[in-house]
N, C-alpha and C positions, 0 to 999 in steps of 0.2 A: 537481568536488566536492573533489578533492584540493588544488586551488589555494586554495579557500575555506578549507579546514581549515588549511592551511599559513599563509594570511595571518592567521587568527585566532590560531593559536598563536604566531606572530611578534609580533603586537600585544600578546597577553597577556605574553609574555616581556619585551617592551619596557617595558610599563607597570609590571610588578612590580619591574623593576630600576631604575626611575626613582628618583632621589633626592627628588624632589617628593613622590612618594607615601609614602615612607618617613618624611617629616617631618610627616605629618598629625597634628593634635591628637588626643589620646586621647578626647575628648568627642565626636568625629565617629564616627558609625556606620560600620562597614566596609561596602564595596559588596556588594549582594546578588548571589548567584550567579545566573547566567542559565541557565535550563533549556533544553536542546537536545533534538532528537528522538533524538539518540544515547544519551540517558541512559534512554529508555523501554526496557522489556523487549521484545525482538523478538517478533512474532507468528509462530506456526508457519507456515512457508511451504508452499504447495501443491506437491505433487510428482506425478510420473507414477504413482507407486504408490498415491496417494490423491488423485485428481483432484477438483476442486470442480464440483459439479453447478450450472451457471448458472441453472437453473430453480428451484432451492430455496435457494440460498445467500442469506445476509444480507449487508448492506453490509460488516460486519466480516469476514465469510468471503471476500468478493470481494476485499478489500484484501490478502489474503495472496498474491494472484496477482502475478506479476512485471509491473511497470509500471503496476499499477492503484492509484490513490490514492483518497481519500474521494470526490471529485467524480465521477470516472470510475465507481466503484462504484455511486454513487447513480443515475447515468445509466443503468446496466445494469438496475437494479431498476426504474426509471421506464419503461425501454423494455419490460421484460417485463410490467409491469402494464398498459401501454397496448396492447401487441400480442400479449399472450398468451405462452405458454411458447415458448422456442426450439425449433425442430424440428431444427436442425442448428447445430453450433458456428460455422460460417462466418457466421451471422446476427449475430454480435458485431461484425462490421465495419460494420453499420447504425447502431451506437451512435456517437454523436459522440465523437471522441478515440481511437477504435480504428480504425487503418488496417491495411493488409496487414502491415507490419513488426511492429506491436504484436501482431497476431493470431498471427503465426508463433511468437512467444514464448509465447503463451497456449495454443496448440493442444495441446501435450502434456499440460497440466496442467488442462484443463477437460473436462466431459462434459455431455451433455444427457440423460443416462440417466433413464428413468422411475423413479419410487419403486416399491418392491416391490408395492404394492397396485394400481398401474396396469398391470401386465403382463396379457396375456391368459392364460387358464387353462392353455393348452398349453406356455407357455414357463417355463423355470426360470431 
């Protein structure tokens, strides 16, 4: 990732210092700025103190998890709709794109805890 950013920065510096670009006619419109993902405001990341419930999280909430992008988040939701609620967090490894290595990063920041209304009467 750093190499790509370095290459882009080097390219931009080389093109802005180019005498050819500085001699463009005034009637020509300036090049449009390219939007990057770095310009977006970062979403709040999931933490161990506020884990994401994978049984109720939306695609957007799942994307706050480390290593989970839009397509993997959608696959988690699809898996949940097809197979029902996750009974344990290890079931995440059944979702395409989540292996043991990815799961180990997710383990501290996910939960399958039931909603407050789902608990038996004797539990608090």
